[in-house]
C-alpha positions in Angstrom: 26.0 -15.7 -19.4 27.2 -14.9 -15.9 28.2 -11.3 -15.1 31.9 -12.1 -14.9 31.9 -13.5 -18.4 29.9 -10.6 -19.7 32.3 -8.2 -18.1 35.3 -10.0 -19.7 33.7 -9.9 -23.1 33.2 -6.2 -22.7 36.8 -5.7 -21.7 37.9 -7.6 -24.8 35.6 -5.6 -27.0 36.9 -2.3 -25.5 40.5 -3.4 -26.4 39.5 -4.4 -29.9 37.8 -1.1 -30.5 40.3 1.1 -28.7 37.5 2.6 -26.6 37.2 3.2 -22.8 35.3 0.4 -21.1 32.5 2.8 -20.1 32.0 3.8 -23.7 31.5 0.1 -24.7 29.0 -0.4 -21.9 27.1 2.6 -23.1 27.1 1.2 -26.6 25.6 -2.1 -25.3 23.0 -0.1 -23.4 22.1 1.9 -26.5 21.4 -1.4 -28.3 18.6 -2.1 -25.9 16.5 0.8 -27.2 13.4 -0.3 -29.1 10.6 1.6 -30.9 7.1 0.4 -31.1 7.4 -2.1 -28.2 3.8 -1.5 -27.1 2.6 -2.6 -30.6 4.3 -6.0 -30.4 2.3 -9.1 -29.5 2.8 -10.4 -26.0 4.9 -13.3 -27.4 7.1 -10.9 -29.4 7.6 -8.7 -26.3 8.7 -11.8 -24.3 11.1 -12.9 -27.1 12.7 -9.5 -27.3 13.0 -9.1 -23.5 14.5 -12.5 -22.9 16.9 -12.4 -25.8 18.2 -8.9 -25.0 18.3 -9.0 -21.2 18.7 -12.6 -20.0 21.7 -15.0 -20.2 19.4 -18.0 -20.9 16.5 -16.8 -23.1 14.8 -20.2 -23.3 14.8 -20.7 -19.5 13.5 -17.1 -19.1 10.7 -17.8 -21.6 9.8 -21.0 -19.8 9.7 -19.3 -16.4 7.4 -16.5 -17.7 5.1 -19.1 -19.3 4.9 -21.1 -16.1 3.3 -18.0 -14.4 0.4 -17.8 -16.9 -3.0 -18.7 -15.7 -4.3 -22.1 -17.1 -7.6 -20.4 -18.1 -6.8 -18.4 -21.2 -9.8 -16.1 -20.5 -8.6 -15.3 -17.0 -5.1 -14.7 -18.3 -6.4 -12.3 -21.0 -8.2 -10.3 -18.3 -5.0 -10.1 -16.2 -3.0 -9.1 -19.3 -5.4 -6.1 -19.8 -5.0 -4.7 -16.3 -1.8 -2.9 -17.3 0.3 -2.2 -20.4 3.2 -4.3 -21.8 2.1 -7.4 -19.8 4.5 -10.4 -19.9 3.2 -12.6 -17.0 1.6 -12.7 -13.6 3.6 -11.9 -10.5 2.5 -13.9 -7.5 2.3 -12.8 -3.9 1.3 -15.1 -1.1 -2.4 -14.7 -0.1 -2.9 -15.7 3.6 -5.7 -15.2 6.1 -5.8 -14.0 9.7 -8.8 -15.5 11.4 -10.6 -14.6 14.6 -10.8 -10.9 14.1 -13.7 -9.7 16.3 -14.7 -6.3 14.9 -17.8 -4.5 16.2 -19.0 -7.9 17.6 -18.7 -9.6 14.2 -16.0 -12.2 13.6 -14.0 -11.9 10.4 -11.3 -13.9 8.6 -9.2 -11.3 7.0 -7.4 -12.0 3.7 -3.9 -10.5 3.4 -1.7 -10.4 0.3 1.9 -9.7 1.3 5.4 -11.2 0.9 6.9 -10.1 4.2 7.2 -12.9 6.8 5.5 -12.7 10.2 2.9 -10.1 9.2 0.0 -12.6 8.9 1.0 -14.5 11.9 1.3 -11.3 14.0 -2.1 -10.1 12.9 -3.7 -13.4 13.7 -2.0 -13.6 17.1 -3.3 -10.1 18.0 -6.8 -11.0 16.8 -6.8 -14.1 19.0 -5.5 -12.1 22.0 -8.3 -9.5 21.7 -11.1 -12.0 20.8 -11.8 -12.6 24.5 -11.2 -9.0 25.6 -14.0 -7.3 23.6 -12.4 -7.3 20.2 -11.9 -4.2 18.0 -14.3 -1.4 17.8 -14.2 0.5 14.4 -16.0 3.7 13.6 -16.1 5.6 10.3 -15.8 9.3 11.4 -16.4 10.7 7.9 -16.1 9.6 4.3 -15.6 12.9 2.3 -13.1 13.0 -0.5 -11.7 16.0 -2.2 -10.6 17.0 -5.7 -9.3 20.3 -7.1 -9.3 22.4 -10.2 -5.9 24.1 -9.9 -5.7 27.4 -11.8 -4.0 30.7 -12.0 -5.7 34.1 -12.2 -4.1 37.5 -12.7 -7.1 39.7 -12.3 -9.2 41.0 -9.4 -9.7 38.4 -6.7 -13.0 39.9 -5.6 -14.4 39.6 -9.2 -13.3 36.0 -9.2 -15.0 35.3 -5.9 -18.2 36.8 -7.3 -18.0 34.8 -10.5 -17.6 31.5 -8.7 -20.5 32.2 -6.4 -22.7 33.1 -9.5 -21.8 30.1 -11.5 -22.3 27.4 -8.8 -25.5 26.1 -10.5 -23.8 25.9 -13.9 -20.9 24.0 -12.3 -23.2 21.4 -10.8 -25.4 21.2 -13.9 -22.3 20.4 -16.0 -21.9 17.2 -14.0 -25.5 16.1 -13.9 -25.1 13.1 -16.3 -22.0 11.9 -14.4 -23.4 12.2 -10.9 -26.9 10.8 -11.6 -26.0 7.2 -10.5 -23.9 8.3 -7.6 -26.7 10.6 -6.4 -29.1 7.7 -6.6 -26.8 5.8 -4.2 -26.7 8.7 -1.7 -23.5 10.2 -2.9 -22.4 13.0 -5.2 -21.0 16.5 -5.0 -21.2 18.0 -1.5 -19.7 21.5 -2.0 -17.7 23.7 -4.4 -15.4 26.3 -2.8 -12.9 28.8 -4.1 -9.5 28.7 -2.4 -7.1 31.7 -2.6 -3.6 30.2 -2.4 -1.6 33.2 -3.5 0.3 33.2 -0.2 1.8 29.9 -1.4 2.3 30.7 -5.1 1.7 33.8 -7.3 -1.7 34.0 -8.9 -2.6 30.5 -7.6 -6.2 29.6 -6.9 -8.2 26.3 -6.5 -11.8 25.2 -6.8 -12.0 22.7 -4.0 -14.8 20.2 -4.6 -15.9 17.8 -1.9 -17.5 14.4 -2.8 -19.2 11.4 -1.2 -18.6 8.3 -3.4 -20.3 5.7 -1.2 -18.9 2.2 -1.9 -16.7 3.4 -4.8 -13.2 4.7 -4.3 -14.3 7.2 -6.9 -11.1 8.4 -8.6 -12.5 8.3 -12.2 -15.8 9.8 -11.0 -14.1 12.7 -9.2 -11.7 13.5 -12.1 -14.5 13.4 -14.6 -16.6 15.9 -12.6 -13.7 18.2 -12.2 -12.9 18.3 -15.9 -16.5 19.2 -16.7 -16.5 21.9 -14.1 -13.3 23.3 -15.5 -14.8 23.8 -18.9 -17.6 25.9 -17.3 -15.0 27.9 -15.3 -12.9 28.7 -18.4 -15.9 29.8 -20.5 -17.6 31.9 -17.8 -14.3 33.6 -16.8 -13.7 34.5 -20.5 -17.1 36.1 -20.9 -17.7 37.6 -17.5 -17.3 41.4 -17.5 -15.8 41.3 -14.0 -13.1 38.8 -14.7 -12.4 39.3 -18.5 -9.6 41.7 -17.7 -7.7 38.9 -15.8 -6.2 35.9 -17.4 -7.5 32.6 -16.0 -5.6 29.4 -16.9 -6.6 26.0 -15.7 -3.4 24.1 -14.9 -4.9 20.7 -14.0 -8.0 18.9 -12.6 -7.3 16.0 -10.2 -8.5 14.3 -7.1 -6.4 14.4 -4.0 -5.2 11.1 -2.4 -4.9 13.1 0.8 -8.3 12.4 2.5 -8.2 14.0 6.0 -12.0 14.0 5.9 -12.3 10.3 5.1 -11.4 9.0 8.5 -11.8 5.7 10.4 -10.9 5.0 14.0 -10.4 1.5 15.5 -9.5 0.7 19.1 -9.1 -2.0 21.7 -9.4 -1.6 25.4 -9.5 -3.7 28.5 -8.6 -3.6 32.2 -4.8 -3.6 32.7 -5.2 -6.8 34.7 -6.8 -8.5 31.7 -3.7 -8.0 29.6 -2.3 -11.2 31.3 -1.9 -13.9 28.7 -0.4 -16.5 30.9 3.2 -15.8 29.8 4.2 -14.5 33.2 4.8 -10.9 32.1 4.0 -8.3 34.7 0.9 -6.6 33.1 1.4 -3.2 34.8 5.0 -3.1 33.7 4.0 -4.2 30.2 1.3 -1.5 29.9 3.8 1.2 31.1 6.4 0.1 28.6 3.9 -0.3 25.8 2.5 3.2 26.3 6.1 4.6 26.5 6.9 2.9 23.2 4.0 4.5 21.5 4.9 7.8 23.0 8.4 7.6 21.5 6.9 7.1 18.1 4.7 10.2 18.7 7.7 12.4 19.3 10.6 10.9 17.3 10.3 10.8 13.5 13.0 8.2 13.1 11.1 5.7 15.3 7.7 6.9 13.8 8.8 5.9 10.3 9.4 2.3 11.3 6.5 2.2 13.7 4.1 3.4 10.9 5.7 1.1 8.3 4.7 -1.8 10.6 1.1 -0.5 10.8 1.0 -0.3 7.0 2.1 -3.9 6.8 -1.3 -4.8 8.2 -3.1 -2.2 6.2 -1.5 -2.7 2.8 -1.9 -6.4 2.8 -5.7 -6.2 3.2 -6.0 -3.2 0.8 -4.1 -5.2 -1.9 -6.1 -8.4 -1.3 -9.3 -6.5 -1.8 -8.2 -4.8 -5.0 -7.7 -1.3 -3.6 -5.0 1.2 -4.3 -2.4 0.7 -1.5 -0.2 3.5 -2.9 -3.0 6.0 -2.4 -3.6 4.7 1.1 0.1 4.9 1.9 0.3 8.5 0.6 -2.7 9.6 2.6 -1.7 7.9 5.9 1.9 9.3 5.8 0.6 12.8 4.9 -1.9 12.5 7.8 1.0 11.5 10.1 2.7 14.8 9.3 -0.4 17.0 9.4 1.0 19.2 12.3 4.4 19.7 10.7 6.1 16.7 12.3 5.9 13.1 11.2 4.3 11.1 14.1 2.8 7.8 15.1 -0.6 6.8 13.6 -1.5 4.9 16.8 -2.0 6.2 20.3 -2.2 4.6 23.8 -3.5 5.6 27.2 -3.4 3.8 30.6 -5.7 5.5 33.0 -7.7 4.4 36.0 -6.6 0.8 35.5 -7.7 0.7 31.9 -5.5 0.0 28.8 -6.6 1.7 25.6 -4.9 1.5 22.2 -6.3 3.1 19.0 -5.6 4.2 15.5 -7.1 7.0 13.5 -6.3 7.1 9.8 -7.6 8.4 6.4 -8.8 5.4 4.3 -10.3 5.9 0.8 -11.5 2.4 -0.2 -14.0 0.9 -2.6 -15.9 -2.3 -2.9 -17.4 -1.7 -6.3 -15.6 -0.7 -9.5 -11.9 -1.1 -10.4 -10.6 -4.7 -9.9 -13.5 -5.8 -7.6 -15.5 -7.3 -10.5 -12.5 -8.2 -12.7 -9.9 -10.0 -10.5 -11.1 -13.4 -9.3 -9.0 -13.4 -6.2 -10.3 -10.0 -5.2 -13.8 -11.3 -5.6 -12.9 -14.2 -3.4 -11.3 -12.0 -0.7 -14.3 -9.8 -0.6 -16.6 -12.8 -0.3 -14.5 -14.1 2.6 -15.1 -10.8 4.3 -18.8 -11.1 3.7 -18.9 -8.7 0.8 -18.6 -5.6 2.9 -19.5 -2.0 1.8 -16.8 0.6 1.8 -17.4 1.8 5.3 -17.3 -1.8 6.8 -14.1 -2.4 4.8 -12.5 0.8 6.2 -13.2 -0.6 9.8 -11.7 -4.0 8.9 -8.6 -2.5 7.4 -8.0 -0.1 10.3 -8.4 -3.0 12.8 -5.8 -5.0 10.8 -3.3 -2.1 11.0 -3.9 -1.7 14.7 -3.5 -5.5 15.3 -0.2 -5.5 13.5 1.1 -2.6 15.5 0.0 -4.2 18.8 1.8 -7.4 17.9 5.0 -5.5 17.0 5.0 -3.4 20.1 4.2 -6.3 22.3 7.2 -8.2 20.9 9.5 -5.2 21.1 8.7 -4.4 24.7 8.9 -8.1 25.9 10.8 -10.8 24.0 12.2 -8.6 21.2 11.2 -8.4 17.6 13.8 -10.8 16.2 12.5 -14.0 17.8 9.6 -14.3 15.4 11.4 -12.8 12.4 14.3 -15.2 12.7 12.0 -18.3 12.5 10.9 -17.1 9.1 14.5 -16.2 8.2 15.5 -19.7 9.0 12.7 -21.1 6.8 13.7 -18.8 3.9 17.4 -20.0 4.1 16.3 -23.7 4.1 14.1 -23.1 1.1 17.0 -21.5 -0.7 19.0 -24.7 0.1 16.1 -26.9 -1.2 15.9 -28.6 2.2 13.4 -31.5 2.4 10.5 -31.3 4.9 12.4 -33.8 7.2 15.5 -31.6 7.0 13.5 -28.5 7.8 12.0 -30.1 10.9 15.4 -31.3 12.2 17.1 -28.0 11.6 14.2 -26.0 13.0 14.5 -28.0 16.2 18.3 -27.5 16.2 18.0 -23.7 15.9 15.1 -23.5 18.4 17.4 -21.9 21.0 20.0 -20.4 18.6 20.1 -17.4 16.3 20.0 -18.8 12.7 22.7 -16.8 11.0 23.0 -17.7 7.4 26.5 -19.2 7.6 25.6 -21.3 10.6 22.5 -22.6 8.9 24.4 -23.5 5.8 27.1 -25.3 7.9 24.4 -27.2 9.8 22.6 -28.1 6.6 25.8 -29.4 5.0 26.7 -31.4 8.1 23.2 -33.0 8.1 23.7 -34.0 4.5 27.3 -35.0 4.9 28.6 -32.7 2.2 31.4 -30.1 2.3 30.6 -26.5 3.4 30.9 -24.1 0.5 33.8 -21.7 0.5 33.3 -18.3 2.3 32.8 -16.5 -1.0 29.8 -18.7 -1.8 28.1 -18.1 1.5 26.0 -14.9 1.8 25.0 -13.5 5.1 
């Protein structure tokens, strides 16, 4: 039932019951409560959802069913990734070819819904292919977790305790770290942090890890929890700390990874920036550098600037089954590390050389998680040559840098809207169910015009010889 009809029914119901309209709406909402939803079968969940929330339940059920995988085994695997699964949710998977990174050519898979991102990355890759490509270097790959606790006793006694029980803390994790140590990873250090200047009685055990090709979240959290058991027990029985109350609040890795850093850069002579478009390369280099500088000093610009970088990063992170939310959190925190939010990329033009680079924290994995469970993740990693975590860090950083280069190149020359509006036009034509022939004709018609929604609708209707909808039916 359309919203207008629903609203009318509620108005009538409020009149019949003698209740304010908002009370009736609250009553309707209260009827949506359900207990034991997670225990229902998938089919029962879908039935309840569509009948309670959708105006056309059969159509909703058919739509959900159409997004199921044809292979029941693959679908069951997808269903078990999360809870209360109803269907799959598709995002386009594209590729950006011709990425030359550390003298190796990659075709980079990108999962993203935003138009122009893949095209921009591919265009940058092609531009830099003949100018030396991207150089990516993993600076460090250390990850951090904390045991957060409070302690009311003598801090000197606590310091002595932590120093004394270091062997016991490590011994408690022996069975967990055995495989990781065999691969060259494991626990690197355990350090007491006095944070009482930030919060009363607040301390941390900061534990640093190397997790090799694994993102390592479960590994880190498991180690921390075992160490916390030792800390509690030893503090309760140690003569020096027994007079102070020690309470472990939580044990958790940090998604801020300022010691898990990768750098990617491109460089060439300013004269080599010429792409045949007629743009003055020295003027371009000057404006490009100035645009980056604005993002370094102005948070309003930096937010949009970095969002564009994350378009290129998140798309690859998602395609390879990694945690793009963790990557986002780390990168944005890193951009604020000196107290002001700043650009993640930097540019210099010195002695006739143009240099553009990015330095970001990236905690990625190529084993564990979805890498062995999601078929498309496995395909994406194979397309990349089945890289290890360090190689993937370099690929992802290069993708973010390429995206930012394309955006800034457009902003400082033709403007950002030229490319965006091409995809905007296609989206409108798809909404109108235009045929391929109609798309071709209207794309040519708008080649030198801005495709505003109302204008596209009018041109489409004219092409088909049908009336233009009333203004209230046209959305800009």
